[in-house]
N, C-alpha and C positions, 0 to 999 in steps of 0.2 A: 026289320027288313030282311028279306031273304038274301043270303050271300050271293047267289047267282044274279039276282036282280040288281044288287048293289054294284057288283062287278060290271055288269052291262051298262048301267047308268054312269058309272065313273068313266068308263071308256068313252061313252057318248059325250060326256061333259068335256073330256079332253079334246075330242074331235070338234066340238062346237067352238072351243077357244082356238084351236089350231086353224079353223076355217078363216079366222080373222088375222092371222099372222102373215106378214109380207116378207119377201126375201130381203128387203132392206133392214128388217129387224133381226136377222139371223145372228149378227155379232153382238147384240145387246146382252148385258149381264142379266142373270136371273137371281132370285133369292137363294138359289143353290149356288154358292160361290164357285164351285168347280165347273159349272156349265154356263155356256152362252145359250141363247134361245135355240140355235140349231143343235147344239150339243144335247140339250135337254130333249128335244124332239127325237133325235137319234137314240138317246137312252131309252125312251119309251118304245120306239120301234123294236130295238134289239131286246128289250126286256120281254115284250110280248112274244118275240121269236124264241127266246130262251125257255119260256113256259112250254112251248111245243117240243123243243129239244129235250127238256128234262122229263117229258112224258114219253120219250122214245119215238117221237114223231118227226118227220121231216117238216121243218117250218114251211108255211105257205110262201110261195113266191110273192114278192112285193111288187105291185104295179108302179108305174111312174106316177109322180105327183104325191106330195106328202099326205093329203087327205085320203087318197085311195090307198096309199101304203099303210097309213094308220088303221083304216077300216079293215083291211085284210089281216094285218097283224093282230089287231084286237079280236077279230072274229076267230082267228086261229087259236089264240090263247083261251078265249071263252069256250070254244069247243072242247078243249082239254078238260076244263072244270065242269062242263055240262055233261060229260060222258058219264055212263052209269057208275064208274068207280072214281070219278074226278075229284070228289070231295073226301074220299076215304083212302085212296092210294097214298103211298109215301113218295115224297120228292126229296132227292138229295140236293141240297143247296149249300152254298158257301157258309151259311150261318148254321147249318146242321140239317138233319132230316126232319121234314115237317109233313104232317098229313095235309091233304088237299084243302081241307077246311081252314087251316091256318095259312097255307100258301095263297089261297084266293084272297084272304084278308090282307095279306102283304101287298099283293098286286093291285087290289082295289084301292088301298091307301096310296100306293105309288101313283096310279093313274090320276086319282082325284087331287092329291097334293101337288103333283106336277102340273095339273091343269091350273091350279091356283097360282103356282110359280109363273107359268106361261102368261096367264092373264095379267099378273102384276108387272112382269117384265115388258109387256107390250102395251100397257096402258088400257087394258080392258077391265070391265067390272069383274071383281073377284068374289062377289057374293054368289057363289055357285050353289047348286042343288043342296038345300039345307038338310033334307032327309038323308042323303048320302053322306054329307059332312058329319052328321050326328052318328050315323052308323060307323064310319071310320074312326071317329073320336072315341066311341065306346070300345071298339076293337083295340085301338092304340092304348087306351088307359089300362086294358087288361094285359097287354103284351110288352109294353116298353118299360124295361127295368132301368134302374140307375146305371147299370153296367153298359147300357146301350147309348148313353148320353155323354157328350163331351168331345173334345178335340180328337180327331181320328176315328170317331165312332159314327154310326149311322145317323144319330140324332143329336142336335144341340140341346142345351139346357132350355127348359120351358121359359118362354118369354112373357112379359106382361101383356095383358089384353084389356082394352078399355071396356067398361060396363056397356052392355047392350050391343057388343060386337056380333057380327054374323057368325053362324055356325062354322063357316069355312075359315073365318079369321081366328076363331077360338081353336080350331084344329091346327091351323098354321102355327099359332103361338105355342100350343102344346108340343108340337114337333120341333120347336126351336127357331121358328122364323119370326123376324120382327114384323109386326103388323101395324106399327104406327108410322 
């Protein structure tokens, strides 16, 4: 799958799950222990805004309403990666300097995995776009080293996953989330 298409689809998946979240669910915990539902949504909005900032762009203004804000922030981030140099330019990130091709993979994984987190937290189906899940899983298997796993690190230890689990659940387990 093309990296730009995967990023676009992951952002769309997040938006589709977000569309079914109610304000009454904002304080619910998510599989990401550090975030509530609202905190996770805010993390996605600010993450998409930071993509624009890291490219030297002024982030797009976010309209009222979470769906509209997500759509605007996601489009702004996608425009950075879709620019002629978007996948080849270097981005200075807290984890180091990455080429756009790696950064888009990180952001695609973040959007998709947090869509899964949001779905799980709010009782929605979490068997999300299998093609994007497989794309993110392949990217993750290439990039996640043992040094990135464990307490205080970006990823937990890989968790067990039942046979026949969906691609999204297999990805979640690989990234350290309990899927049972």
